[in-house]
C-alpha positions in Angstrom: 15.5 -1.0 43.7 13.4 -2.2 40.8 11.1 0.0 38.9 7.4 -0.1 39.8 5.1 -0.7 36.9 2.2 1.7 37.0 -1.4 0.9 36.2 -1.2 3.0 33.1 1.7 1.0 31.7 -0.2 -2.3 32.4 -3.3 -1.0 30.6 -1.2 0.2 27.7 0.6 -3.1 27.3 -2.7 -5.0 27.5 -4.3 -2.8 24.9 -1.3 -3.2 22.6 -1.4 -7.0 23.0 -5.1 -7.0 22.3 -4.6 -4.9 19.1 -1.7 -7.2 18.0 -4.0 -10.2 18.6 -6.5 -8.9 16.1 -3.8 -8.9 13.5 -1.7 -12.0 14.4 -4.5 -14.5 15.1 -6.2 -14.2 11.7 -2.8 -14.2 10.0 -1.7 -17.3 11.8 -5.1 -19.0 11.1 -4.6 -18.2 7.4 -1.1 -19.7 7.3 -2.2 -22.8 9.2 -5.4 -23.2 7.1 -3.2 -23.9 4.1 -1.9 -27.0 5.8 -5.4 -28.4 6.6 -8.1 -30.3 4.8 -11.5 -28.6 4.3 -12.9 -30.8 7.0 -10.3 -29.7 9.5 -11.0 -26.1 8.6 -14.7 -26.5 9.4 -14.0 -28.4 12.7 -11.1 -26.3 14.0 -10.4 -23.1 12.0 -7.9 -21.7 14.5 -6.2 -25.0 15.7 -3.2 -26.8 14.4 -3.7 -29.4 11.7 -3.6 -33.1 12.7 -1.5 -33.9 9.6 0.4 -31.1 7.9 -0.7 -31.1 4.3 2.1 -29.4 2.3 0.8 -30.3 -1.1 -1.4 -27.2 -1.2 1.5 -24.8 -0.9 3.7 -26.9 -3.2 1.1 -27.1 -6.0 0.6 -23.3 -5.9 4.4 -22.7 -6.0 4.7 -25.0 -9.0 1.8 -23.3 -10.8 2.9 -20.9 -13.6 -0.4 -18.9 -13.1 0.7 -18.1 -9.5 3.9 -16.5 -10.7 2.1 -14.7 -13.5 -0.3 -13.2 -10.9 2.6 -12.1 -8.7 4.4 -10.6 -11.7 1.4 -8.6 -12.7 0.7 -7.4 -9.2 4.4 -6.4 -8.8 4.5 -4.4 -12.1 1.3 -2.6 -11.2 2.2 -1.9 -7.6 5.8 -0.7 -8.2 4.7 1.5 -11.1 1.9 3.1 -8.9 4.5 3.7 -6.2 7.0 5.3 -8.6 4.4 7.6 -10.2 2.9 8.6 -6.9 6.2 9.4 -5.4 7.3 11.5 -8.4 4.0 13.4 -9.0 3.0 13.7 -5.3 6.4 15.0 -4.1 6.6 17.5 -6.9 3.1 18.8 -6.3 3.6 18.9 -2.5 6.9 20.8 -2.9 5.1 23.5 -5.0 2.4 23.9 -2.3 5.0 23.9 0.5 7.6 26.3 -0.9 5.9 28.4 -3.5 3.1 31.0 -2.8 0.8 31.7 -5.7 -2.7 33.0 -6.2 -5.3 30.3 -5.6 -2.9 27.7 -4.1 -5.1 27.1 -1.0 -8.2 26.5 -3.2 -6.3 24.3 -5.6 -4.9 22.2 -2.6 -8.4 22.0 -1.1 -9.7 20.8 -4.5 -7.1 18.0 -4.6 -7.8 17.0 -1.1 -11.5 16.5 -1.9 -10.5 13.2 -3.3 -10.0 11.9 0.3 -13.6 12.4 1.1 -15.1 9.9 -1.3 -14.6 6.1 -1.3 -12.9 4.6 -4.3 -16.0 2.5 -5.1 -18.2 5.6 -5.6 -16.2 6.5 -8.7 -15.9 3.0 -10.2 -18.6 3.5 -12.9 -17.4 6.8 -14.4 -13.8 5.6 -14.0 -14.6 2.5 -16.0 -16.3 4.6 -18.8 -13.2 6.9 -18.9 -10.8 4.0 -19.1 -12.8 2.4 -21.8 -12.9 5.6 -23.8 -9.2 6.0 -23.5 -8.7 2.4 -24.8 -6.9 1.3 -21.6 -9.1 -1.8 -20.8 -7.1 -5.0 -20.3 -3.8 -3.1 -19.9 -1.4 -2.3 -17.0 -2.0 1.5 -17.5 -5.7 1.0 -17.0 -5.0 -0.1 -13.4 -1.8 1.9 -12.7 -3.1 5.4 -13.6 -6.3 5.3 -11.5 -4.5 3.9 -8.5 -1.9 6.6 -8.8 -4.6 9.3 -9.0 -6.5 8.1 -5.9 -3.2 7.9 -4.0 -2.1 11.4 -4.7 -4.3 13.3 -2.2 -3.0 11.3 0.8 0.6 11.5 -0.4 0.4 15.2 -1.0 -0.8 15.8 2.5 2.2 13.8 4.0 4.7 15.3 1.6 3.6 18.9 2.2 3.7 18.5 5.9 7.2 17.1 5.8 8.5 19.7 3.3 7.2 22.6 5.3 9.4 21.5 8.3 12.7 21.6 6.2 14.9 24.5 7.1 14.0 27.5 5.0 17.5 28.9 5.5 18.7 26.0 3.4 16.7 27.2 0.4 17.8 30.8 0.9 21.5 29.8 0.9 20.9 27.7 -2.2 19.3 30.7 -3.9 22.3 32.9 -3.2 24.4 30.4 -5.0 22.0 30.5 -8.0 20.1 27.3 -7.3 16.5 27.3 -8.7 13.5 25.5 -7.4 13.9 22.5 -9.7 17.5 22.0 -8.9 16.9 22.5 -5.2 14.1 19.9 -5.2 16.3 17.2 -6.7 19.6 18.1 -5.1 18.5 18.9 -1.6 14.8 18.2 -0.9 14.6 14.6 -2.1 17.9 13.4 -0.4 16.5 14.7 2.9 13.1 13.1 2.4 14.0 9.4 2.6 11.7 8.8 5.6 8.6 10.3 4.0 9.3 8.7 0.6 9.5 5.3 2.3 6.3 6.0 4.3 4.2 7.0 1.3 5.7 4.3 -0.9 4.8 1.6 1.7 1.2 2.8 2.0 0.8 3.0 -1.8 2.4 -0.4 -2.4 0.2 -2.2 0.1 -3.0 -0.5 -1.1 -2.2 -1.3 -4.7 -1.1 -4.8 -3.9 -4.4 -5.6 -2.2 -6.6 -3.8 -4.6 -9.4 -6.1 -5.9 -12.2 -3.9 -7.3 -10.3 -1.9 -9.9 -8.5 -4.9 -11.6 -11.8 -6.8 -11.4 -13.6 -4.1 -13.4 -10.8 -3.2 -15.8 -9.0 -6.5 -16.5 -10.7 -9.4 -18.4 -7.6 -11.0 -19.8 -6.5 -13.8 -17.5 -2.8 -13.2 -18.4 -3.1 -9.8 -16.7 -4.8 -10.9 -13.6 -3.4 -9.7 -10.3 -3.2 -12.0 -7.3 -6.6 -10.9 -5.7 -8.2 -12.0 -9.0 -6.2 -15.2 -9.0 -8.0 -16.4 -5.9 -11.1 -16.9 -8.0 -9.6 -19.9 -9.7 -10.2 -21.9 -6.5 -13.9 -21.1 -6.4 -16.0 -23.7 -8.2 -19.7 -23.7 -9.0 -20.7 -25.7 -6.0 -17.8 -25.4 -3.5 -14.7 -23.3 -2.6 -11.3 -24.9 -1.9 -10.7 -22.8 1.2 -7.5 -24.6 2.1 -6.0 -23.7 -1.2 -7.4 -20.2 -1.0 -5.7 -19.7 2.4 -2.4 -21.2 1.1 -2.6 -18.8 -1.9 -3.2 -15.8 0.3 -0.4 -16.8 2.7 2.1 -16.9 -0.2 0.9 -13.7 -1.9 1.1 -11.5 1.2 4.8 -12.4 1.7 6.1 -9.6 -0.8 4.0 -7.0 1.0 5.3 -8.1 4.4 8.9 -8.1 3.1 8.4 -4.6 1.7 6.9 -3.4 4.9 9.8 -4.8 7.0 12.4 -3.3 4.8 10.9 0.2 5.2 9.5 0.1 8.7 12.3 2.0 10.3 11.5 5.0 8.0 7.7 4.9 8.5 7.6 6.3 12.0 10.2 8.9 11.1 8.2 9.9 8.1 4.9 10.2 9.9 6.4 12.2 12.8 9.0 14.1 10.9 6.5 16.9 10.0 4.7 17.0 13.4 7.4 18.7 15.4 9.5 21.5 14.2 13.1 21.8 15.2 
């Protein structure tokens, strides 16, 4: 006898397909838009092109500026990921394993950063970066992105670390293992799922960041890919087909990074939700 499909399953599938459509349809329209003329984009933004115009993609791939934008975005994003993973995991380990006076208040103070949008701090942040002499530099973008990613990463790390067996640390202490050694020898090797989860979120957020590089970077040689889109915006018109081709090519690294780590993301998000 075949299985009967309940109404709840049908509704769930339809809801998932609808949610997937909100993601897939704009992405497909973006990729196809790079093969169209501007006239075709206005007439049929979601349809297939009558003639596939490959020169937009090829001209971008041949451009030295395109690869410079990708290099800058990659340096900034990877650096932000590495710093966030190191600092966030260490801070979360302290809050999860060590009890000290004022720990709850200090954690609450750090988590206040999740309550305010990034844009609200852009003016004082610009003044601070200027005073430190970090304008037009990688560090001027990397350090603020790391700072604003720490609150979210500490929450995920702390939840995951608290579910690790406490008996493991007690056994390590008997053998003379301290907190620092235990963190690097035992905690980090067991934390691959949460490391991949936090790293993916931070990478995608940093890769797509537009406002901070726009404010901090004026040197075209340091432009990231979101700033590189502006080269296709003229005084009287925008080359939307080239913009869409540019966007399609620049989201490829983020998609590859996500696909490479997707098997760890669910494990990292759910690893701290159920104890046992």
